[in-house]
Structure formats: structure tokens, C-alpha cells
Biotite code that builds the C-alpha atoms (Angstrom):
import biotite.structure as struc

atoms = struc.array([
    struc.Atom([94.044, 16.931, -5.402], chain_id="A", res_id=1, res_name="MET", atom_name="CA", element="C"),
    struc.Atom([92.493, 17.334, -2.059], chain_id="A", res_id=2, res_name="GLU", atom_name="CA", element="C"),
    struc.Atom([94.091, 20.731, -1.591], chain_id="A", res_id=3, res_name="ASN", atom_name="CA", element="C"),
    struc.Atom([92.687, 21.722, -4.955], chain_id="A", res_id=4, res_name="GLU", atom_name="CA", element="C"),
    struc.Atom([89.248, 20.945, -4.004], chain_id="A", res_id=5, res_name="ASN", atom_name="CA", element="C"),
    struc.Atom([89.494, 22.766, -0.803], chain_id="A", res_id=6, res_name="LYS", atom_name="CA", element="C"),
    struc.Atom([90.660, 25.779, -2.412], chain_id="A", res_id=7, res_name="GLU", atom_name="CA", element="C"),
    struc.Atom([88.041, 25.663, -4.913], chain_id="A", res_id=8, res_name="CYS", atom_name="CA", element="C"),
    struc.Atom([85.337, 25.373, -2.367], chain_id="A", res_id=9, res_name="CYS", atom_name="CA", element="C"),
    struc.Atom([86.356, 28.710, -0.784], chain_id="A", res_id=10, res_name="CYS", atom_name="CA", element="C"),
    struc.Atom([85.715, 30.954, -3.669], chain_id="A", res_id=11, res_name="LYS", atom_name="CA", element="C"),
    struc.Atom([82.431, 31.234, -5.422], chain_id="A", res_id=12, res_name="LYS", atom_name="CA", element="C"),
    struc.Atom([81.243, 32.867, -8.540], chain_id="A", res_id=13, res_name="THR", atom_name="CA", element="C"),
    struc.Atom([78.078, 34.874, -8.601], chain_id="A", res_id=14, res_name="GLU", atom_name="CA", element="C"),
    struc.Atom([76.208, 33.805, -11.786], chain_id="A", res_id=15, res_name="ARG", atom_name="CA", element="C"),
    struc.Atom([73.105, 35.070, -13.230], chain_id="A", res_id=16, res_name="GLY", atom_name="CA", element="C"),
    struc.Atom([69.923, 32.812, -13.460], chain_id="A", res_id=17, res_name="GLU", atom_name="CA", element="C"),
    struc.Atom([70.298, 32.577, -17.305], chain_id="A", res_id=18, res_name="ASP", atom_name="CA", element="C"),
    struc.Atom([74.003, 31.817, -17.223], chain_id="A", res_id=19, res_name="GLU", atom_name="CA", element="C"),
    struc.Atom([73.256, 29.090, -14.488], chain_id="A", res_id=20, res_name="ARG", atom_name="CA", element="C"),
    struc.Atom([70.557, 27.460, -16.591], chain_id="A", res_id=21, res_name="LYS", atom_name="CA", element="C"),
    struc.Atom([72.557, 27.297, -19.564], chain_id="A", res_id=22, res_name="LYS", atom_name="CA", element="C"),
    struc.Atom([75.576, 25.546, -17.824], chain_id="A", res_id=23, res_name="LEU", atom_name="CA", element="C"),
    struc.Atom([73.322, 23.177, -16.071], chain_id="A", res_id=24, res_name="ILE", atom_name="CA", element="C"),
    struc.Atom([71.437, 22.194, -19.275], chain_id="A", res_id=25, res_name="ASN", atom_name="CA", element="C"),
    struc.Atom([74.723, 21.686, -20.926], chain_id="A", res_id=26, res_name="ARG", atom_name="CA", element="C"),
    struc.Atom([75.983, 19.534, -18.284], chain_id="A", res_id=27, res_name="LEU", atom_name="CA", element="C"),
    struc.Atom([72.607, 17.502, -18.156], chain_id="A", res_id=28, res_name="ASN", atom_name="CA", element="C"),
    struc.Atom([73.173, 16.943, -21.997], chain_id="A", res_id=29, res_name="ARG", atom_name="CA", element="C"),
    struc.Atom([76.770, 15.518, -21.279], chain_id="A", res_id=30, res_name="ILE", atom_name="CA", element="C"),
    struc.Atom([75.433, 13.487, -18.483], chain_id="A", res_id=31, res_name="GLU", atom_name="CA", element="C"),
    struc.Atom([72.966, 11.930, -20.930], chain_id="A", res_id=32, res_name="GLY", atom_name="CA", element="C"),
    struc.Atom([75.714, 11.140, -23.445], chain_id="A", res_id=33, res_name="GLN", atom_name="CA", element="C"),
    struc.Atom([77.631, 9.415, -20.806], chain_id="A", res_id=34, res_name="ILE", atom_name="CA", element="C"),
    struc.Atom([74.754, 7.271, -19.716], chain_id="A", res_id=35, res_name="ARG", atom_name="CA", element="C"),
    struc.Atom([74.269, 6.424, -23.293], chain_id="A", res_id=36, res_name="GLY", atom_name="CA", element="C"),
    struc.Atom([77.989, 5.258, -23.688], chain_id="A", res_id=37, res_name="ILE", atom_name="CA", element="C"),
    struc.Atom([77.411, 3.231, -20.634], chain_id="A", res_id=38, res_name="ARG", atom_name="CA", element="C"),
    struc.Atom([74.384, 1.602, -22.095], chain_id="A", res_id=39, res_name="ALA", atom_name="CA", element="C"),
    struc.Atom([76.338, 0.943, -25.413], chain_id="A", res_id=40, res_name="MET", atom_name="CA", element="C"),
    struc.Atom([78.932, -0.867, -23.375], chain_id="A", res_id=41, res_name="VAL", atom_name="CA", element="C"),
    struc.Atom([76.410, -2.805, -21.570], chain_id="A", res_id=42, res_name="GLU", atom_name="CA", element="C"),
    struc.Atom([74.741, -4.072, -24.685], chain_id="A", res_id=43, res_name="ARG", atom_name="CA", element="C"),
    struc.Atom([78.145, -4.953, -26.105], chain_id="A", res_id=44, res_name="ASP", atom_name="CA", element="C"),
    struc.Atom([78.288, -2.128, -28.852], chain_id="A", res_id=45, res_name="ALA", atom_name="CA", element="C"),
    struc.Atom([80.950, -2.012, -31.521], chain_id="A", res_id=46, res_name="TYR", atom_name="CA", element="C"),
    struc.Atom([83.974, -0.360, -30.124], chain_id="A", res_id=47, res_name="CYS", atom_name="CA", element="C"),
    struc.Atom([84.457, 2.345, -32.972], chain_id="A", res_id=48, res_name="PRO", atom_name="CA", element="C"),
    struc.Atom([80.631, 3.350, -32.110], chain_id="A", res_id=49, res_name="ASP", atom_name="CA", element="C"),
    struc.Atom([81.590, 3.873, -28.691], chain_id="A", res_id=50, res_name="ILE", atom_name="CA", element="C"),
    struc.Atom([84.680, 5.637, -29.337], chain_id="A", res_id=51, res_name="LEU", atom_name="CA", element="C"),
    struc.Atom([82.594, 8.056, -31.639], chain_id="A", res_id=52, res_name="ILE", atom_name="CA", element="C"),
    struc.Atom([80.414, 8.889, -28.914], chain_id="A", res_id=53, res_name="GLN", atom_name="CA", element="C"),
    struc.Atom([83.181, 9.317, -26.473], chain_id="A", res_id=54, res_name="CYS", atom_name="CA", element="C"),
    struc.Atom([84.755, 11.817, -29.024], chain_id="A", res_id=55, res_name="ALA", atom_name="CA", element="C"),
    struc.Atom([81.294, 13.728, -28.864], chain_id="A", res_id=56, res_name="ALA", atom_name="CA", element="C"),
    struc.Atom([81.486, 13.858, -25.136], chain_id="A", res_id=57, res_name="VAL", atom_name="CA", element="C"),
    struc.Atom([84.944, 15.260, -25.131], chain_id="A", res_id=58, res_name="ASN", atom_name="CA", element="C"),
    struc.Atom([83.799, 18.050, -27.625], chain_id="A", res_id=59, res_name="ALA", atom_name="CA", element="C"),
    struc.Atom([80.951, 18.860, -25.507], chain_id="A", res_id=60, res_name="ALA", atom_name="CA", element="C"),
    struc.Atom([83.103, 19.174, -22.328], chain_id="A", res_id=61, res_name="VAL", atom_name="CA", element="C"),
    struc.Atom([85.618, 21.248, -24.396], chain_id="A", res_id=62, res_name="ASN", atom_name="CA", element="C"),
    struc.Atom([83.016, 23.501, -25.522], chain_id="A", res_id=63, res_name="SER", atom_name="CA", element="C"),
    struc.Atom([81.428, 23.864, -21.988], chain_id="A", res_id=64, res_name="PHE", atom_name="CA", element="C"),
    struc.Atom([85.130, 24.498, -20.636], chain_id="A", res_id=65, res_name="ASN", atom_name="CA", element="C"),
    struc.Atom([85.551, 27.197, -23.359], chain_id="A", res_id=66, res_name="LYS", atom_name="CA", element="C"),
    struc.Atom([82.393, 28.909, -22.291], chain_id="A", res_id=67, res_name="ASP", atom_name="CA", element="C"),
    struc.Atom([83.087, 28.737, -18.730], chain_id="A", res_id=68, res_name="LEU", atom_name="CA", element="C"),
    struc.Atom([86.751, 30.275, -19.185], chain_id="A", res_id=69, res_name="VAL", atom_name="CA", element="C"),
    struc.Atom([85.343, 33.039, -21.205], chain_id="A", res_id=70, res_name="ALA", atom_name="CA", element="C"),
    struc.Atom([82.809, 33.821, -18.530], chain_id="A", res_id=71, res_name="SER", atom_name="CA", element="C"),
    struc.Atom([85.470, 33.671, -15.877], chain_id="A", res_id=72, res_name="HIS", atom_name="CA", element="C"),
    struc.Atom([87.776, 36.148, -17.868], chain_id="A", res_id=73, res_name="ILE", atom_name="CA", element="C"),
    struc.Atom([84.799, 38.507, -18.606], chain_id="A", res_id=74, res_name="ARG", atom_name="CA", element="C"),
    struc.Atom([83.687, 38.590, -14.903], chain_id="A", res_id=75, res_name="ASN", atom_name="CA", element="C"),
    struc.Atom([86.237, 37.258, -12.384], chain_id="A", res_id=76, res_name="CYS", atom_name="CA", element="C"),
    struc.Atom([89.354, 38.250, -13.841], chain_id="A", res_id=77, res_name="VAL", atom_name="CA", element="C"),
    struc.Atom([88.361, 41.542, -15.038], chain_id="A", res_id=78, res_name="VAL", atom_name="CA", element="C"),
    struc.Atom([86.851, 42.486, -11.726], chain_id="A", res_id=79, res_name="ARG", atom_name="CA", element="C"),
    struc.Atom([89.928, 41.103, -9.911], chain_id="A", res_id=80, res_name="GLY", atom_name="CA", element="C"),
    struc.Atom([92.347, 43.154, -12.131], chain_id="A", res_id=81, res_name="VAL", atom_name="CA", element="C"),
    struc.Atom([90.217, 46.269, -11.623], chain_id="A", res_id=82, res_name="ARG", atom_name="CA", element="C"),
    struc.Atom([90.408, 45.706, -7.828], chain_id="A", res_id=83, res_name="GLU", atom_name="CA", element="C"),
    struc.Atom([94.377, 45.331, -8.067], chain_id="A", res_id=84, res_name="GLY", atom_name="CA", element="C"),
    struc.Atom([94.228, 41.639, -7.451], chain_id="A", res_id=85, res_name="LYS", atom_name="CA", element="C"),
    struc.Atom([97.029, 40.802, -10.095], chain_id="A", res_id=86, res_name="ASP", atom_name="CA", element="C"),
    struc.Atom([96.922, 37.167, -8.638], chain_id="A", res_id=87, res_name="GLU", atom_name="CA", element="C"),
    struc.Atom([93.859, 36.451, -10.634], chain_id="A", res_id=88, res_name="VAL", atom_name="CA", element="C"),
    struc.Atom([96.120, 36.384, -13.898], chain_id="A", res_id=89, res_name="ILE", atom_name="CA", element="C"),
    struc.Atom([98.521, 33.906, -12.149], chain_id="A", res_id=90, res_name="THR", atom_name="CA", element="C"),
    struc.Atom([95.422, 31.841, -11.039], chain_id="A", res_id=91, res_name="GLU", atom_name="CA", element="C"),
    struc.Atom([94.106, 31.965, -14.772], chain_id="A", res_id=92, res_name="LEU", atom_name="CA", element="C"),
    struc.Atom([97.354, 30.850, -16.250], chain_id="A", res_id=93, res_name="VAL", atom_name="CA", element="C"),
    struc.Atom([97.575, 27.851, -13.872], chain_id="A", res_id=94, res_name="GLU", atom_name="CA", element="C"),
    struc.Atom([93.919, 26.987, -14.602], chain_id="A", res_id=95, res_name="THR", atom_name="CA", element="C"),
    struc.Atom([94.495, 27.078, -18.336], chain_id="A", res_id=96, res_name="LEU", atom_name="CA", element="C"),
    struc.Atom([97.673, 24.990, -17.862], chain_id="A", res_id=97, res_name="GLY", atom_name="CA", element="C"),
    struc.Atom([95.621, 22.309, -16.055], chain_id="A", res_id=98, res_name="LYS", atom_name="CA", element="C"),
    struc.Atom([92.902, 22.389, -18.976], chain_id="A", res_id=99, res_name="LEU", atom_name="CA", element="C"),
    struc.Atom([95.618, 21.829, -21.520], chain_id="A", res_id=100, res_name="MET", atom_name="CA", element="C"),
    struc.Atom([97.145, 18.755, -20.149], chain_id="A", res_id=101, res_name="ARG", atom_name="CA", element="C"),
])
């Protein structure tokens, strides 16, 4: 896992301000949902109610991932292929494999 983090930090993706704001807003909402779940646990909420909120968080994270993957393909992968960097395809396949675990 440590190597993955080091590798991840070496590369960067240039994002437009609109895309960055959209991603940050979605992450802020997810963070709020997580805080809400913690509050439910702290006040001993009924387990199924907590689980429903957890499912909503999972759906929100999956939606975030879907949008980020789409953006990555449209921008980073297409650019890499055009530049003759076929390794971007291998990287994409590996990333999708990790997302689908």
C-alpha cells in the first residue's frame, strides 16, 4: 500500500476549476454523510437505519468514482494514447480491477 501512495503522488492531473469544485463539493457531502453515521452510532440509532445510511454513502462514493474514471479516460488516458504511452491502458485496467474488488 505504501508503494501505491508513493506512485500516486508522483503523477498529477490538471483539472479545471469547475471540475475541481464539483469533486470537492461531492466529497464534502460524503464527508457529511459519514459524520451523520458517526452521530447515529453515538446516539445508539437502530442498526438498519445506520445500514441504510451506509448504503447511501457507498452509492455516493461509487458515483464519485464513476465520474472520476470517466474524466480520467476522457482526459488522461486519451492524451496518453495520443502521445504513444500505451502503458496508460495497463494502468487503467489495473485501476479498474482495484475498484471492482
